[in-house]
C-alpha positions as CSV (number, residue, x, y, z in Angstrom):
1,M,0.0,0.2,0.2
2,P,1.8,3.3,-1.1
3,R,2.1,5.9,1.3
4,W,0.5,9.4,0.8
5,T,3.4,12.3,1.5
6,P,2.5,15.8,1.0
7,E,4.4,15.4,-2.6
8,T,2.8,12.2,-3.7
9,K,-1.4,14.2,-3.2
10,Q,0.1,17.5,-5.0
11,Q,0.9,14.9,-7.9
12,Q,-2.0,13.2,-7.6
13,A,-4.2,16.4,-7.2
14,L,-2.7,17.5,-10.4
15,R,-2.9,14.1,-12.1
16,C,-6.7,14.6,-11.2
17,L,-7.1,17.9,-12.8
18,Q,-5.3,17.4,-16.2
19,N,-7.0,13.7,-17.0
20,Q,-10.7,14.8,-15.3
21,P,-12.3,11.6,-14.8
22,W,-15.6,13.3,-14.2
23,K,-16.1,14.4,-17.6
24,H,-15.7,10.2,-18.6
25,S,-17.9,9.1,-16.3
26,T,-20.8,6.6,-17.5
27,G,-22.5,6.8,-14.2
28,P,-23.2,3.6,-12.0
29,K,-22.7,0.2,-13.5
30,H,-24.5,-2.0,-10.8
31,K,-28.0,-3.1,-10.9
32,K,-28.1,-1.8,-7.2
33,S,-26.7,1.6,-7.6
34,S,-28.1,4.3,-6.3
35,R,-29.9,6.5,-9.2
36,A,-31.2,10.0,-10.3
37,L,-34.0,11.2,-7.6
38,N,-36.4,12.1,-10.7
39,S,-36.3,8.7,-12.6
40,F,-39.0,7.3,-10.6
41,T,-42.6,5.9,-13.0
42,E,-45.5,6.3,-12.6
43,R,-46.1,2.7,-11.9
44,E,-43.3,2.8,-8.9
45,L,-45.3,6.0,-7.3
46,A,-48.3,4.0,-7.4
47,Q,-46.4,1.2,-5.6
48,L,-45.8,5.0,-3.2
49,K,-49.1,5.2,-2.4
50,L,-50.3,1.5,-1.8
51,M,-46.4,0.7,0.3
52,T,-47.5,4.0,2.5
53,E,-51.4,3.5,2.6
54,L,-49.9,-0.1,3.6
55,G,-48.3,1.7,6.7
56,L,-45.0,0.7,5.8
57,E,-42.0,2.9,6.8
58,I,-39.7,4.5,5.3
59,R,-37.2,1.8,6.1
60,E,-38.9,-1.0,3.9
61,M,-40.1,1.7,1.4
62,A,-36.4,2.0,0.3
63,K,-35.5,-1.0,0.2
64,F,-38.5,-2.1,-2.0
65,F,-36.7,0.8,-4.6
66,R,-33.6,-0.1,-3.6
67,I,-31.9,3.0,-2.6
68,S,-30.8,4.8,0.4
69,Q,-33.8,6.0,3.2
70,S,-31.7,9.6,3.0
71,D,-32.4,9.6,-0.6
72,L,-36.0,8.7,-0.7
73,R,-36.7,11.4,2.2
74,K,-35.6,13.8,-0.7
75,W,-37.1,12.3,-3.3
76,L,-40.2,12.7,-0.8
77,Q,-39.6,16.4,-0.7
78,Q,-40.7,16.8,-4.1
79,P,-43.8,18.9,-3.5
80,E,-46.4,16.0,-6.0
81,V,-44.4,13.9,-4.0
82,T,-45.3,14.9,-1.1
83,Q,-48.9,15.8,-1.3
84,L,-49.3,11.7,-2.3
85,Y,-46.9,10.6,0.4
86,Q,-49.1,12.9,2.9
87,Q,-52.4,11.5,1.3
88,S,-51.5,7.8,1.7
89,K,-50.4,8.2,4.9
90,A,-53.9,10.1,6.1
91,I,-55.3,6.8,4.4
92,A,-53.4,4.6,6.7
93,E,-53.6,6.2,10.0
94,L,-57.1,7.2,9.0
95,H,-57.7,2.7,8.8
96,S,-56.1,2.5,11.6
97,S,-58.4,4.6,13.7
98,L,-61.4,2.8,12.4
99,A,-59.9,-0.6,13.7
100,L,-58.9,0.8,16.8
101,F,-62.1,2.0,17.4
102,R,-64.0,-0.7,15.9
103,L,-61.7,-2.5,18.9
104,A,-62.7,0.3,21.3
105,V,-66.0,-0.4,20.8
106,A,-66.6,-4.1,20.7
107,G,-65.7,-3.8,24.8
108,N,-61.3,-4.5,24.2
109,L,-60.1,-2.9,27.4
110,R,-56.9,-2.1,26.1
111,A,-58.4,-1.1,22.5
112,I,-60.2,1.7,24.1
113,I,-57.1,3.0,27.1
114,W,-54.7,2.7,23.1
115,W,-58.0,5.0,21.8
116,E,-57.9,7.4,24.6
117,K,-54.6,7.9,24.8
118,T,-53.8,8.7,21.8
119,R,-56.9,10.9,21.2
120,I,-55.4,12.7,23.8
121,K,-51.9,13.0,22.3
122,G,-50.1,9.8,24.1
123,Q,-50.1,11.6,27.6
124,D,-51.3,9.6,30.1
125,Q,-54.1,11.8,31.0
126,L,-57.0,9.7,31.4
127,A,-57.6,10.0,35.1
128,S,-57.6,13.8,35.7
129,R,-59.7,14.0,31.9
130,Q,-62.8,14.3,33.5
131,R,-64.6,16.7,30.9
132,N,-66.7,15.1,28.1
133,P,-65.2,11.4,28.9
134,I,-65.7,8.3,26.4
135,V,-68.6,6.0,27.9
136,I,-68.8,2.9,25.5
137,V,-72.0,0.6,26.3
138,S,-71.8,-3.0,25.0
139,S,-74.9,-5.1,24.8
């Protein structure tokens, strides 16, 4: 392994400036390599929408698209993608809330407690909350 002395670093820098290898680059050649953020198709947008509605996490979606999580987050910052993602995430949260509410209505005590905690934004204030209590009547 060669040692990088100040002289060899300077020589290498000069070679690099003379050859300008970045001008001759053809880009990534491996299938799993990263790709441009704007190269996603309509089909991939539909897949993103479906995966978001199913409640998949960013980590799982990035793995599916074969990109890094940070690249997916950058991609999600594009206005049209952001809108699609937020709408899909709202649908996923609605489905989750409805399922939890149905369990609570059916008398599932854990679901009742969880439903109440999510209604008050996760704060454990069930005992201190006196106004407008939820009463679930099961027959």
